[in-house]
N, C-alpha and C positions, 0 to 999 in steps of 0.2 A: 407656789410660794417658796422662797429661799429658806434654807436651813442653816443654822449656825452650829459649828463644832466648837465646844467650849472645853478647855483643858485647864485644870487647876495646876499651877506651877509653883506657887508659894504657899506657905502655911498661913492659916487664919489666926494663929497665936499672936496676940498683941493688937488684933483688929478690934474695931468697935462692935457692939452687939448687932448693929444694923448690917455691917459687913458679914458677920458670921451667919445671920439670918438669911441674907441674900444667897450666900454659898449653899446653904442647906436647901433653900427653895429651888435652886437650880439643880439640885441633886448631887452636889459635889461634897464629898466627905473627907477626902485625903488627897495629898499631892499625887498627881498622876491620873486622877479620875478624869474620865472624858464623858461628856454627854452631848447629844445632838438634839437641838430644840428648834422649833419653828421660829422664823425671824419675825417677831411681833414686838410692839412697843413695850409690853410688860417685861419681856425677856431682855430687851435692850436696856431698860432702866435698871434691872438687877445687875447686868453686866457692867454698866456705867459706875455702879457703886464699888465694884471690886476689880477694876481694870488692872490694878497693880498686882493682883493675885492670880489672874487667869490669862490665857491666850485664846483668841477668838479667830476662827477661820470660817469663811463662807463656803458652803458646799454648793456646787452647781446642781441644777435639777437634772435628773436622769431622764433621758428621752425627750427633752425639750429642745426644739430647734430654733 
């Protein structure tokens, strides 16, 4: 399964409570934090709520041909 590298690039200040909760659930606490998560619908949904605050990159599978 693919993996997503999620980096917080903007502050959560001024965001809605739902957006702040999504960032916290993703494991992002401050600008510059990076997490790697499995590419699942739940994660994609949280990222969709905060697309303006994060950068997302897909990581290729190691050893998959």
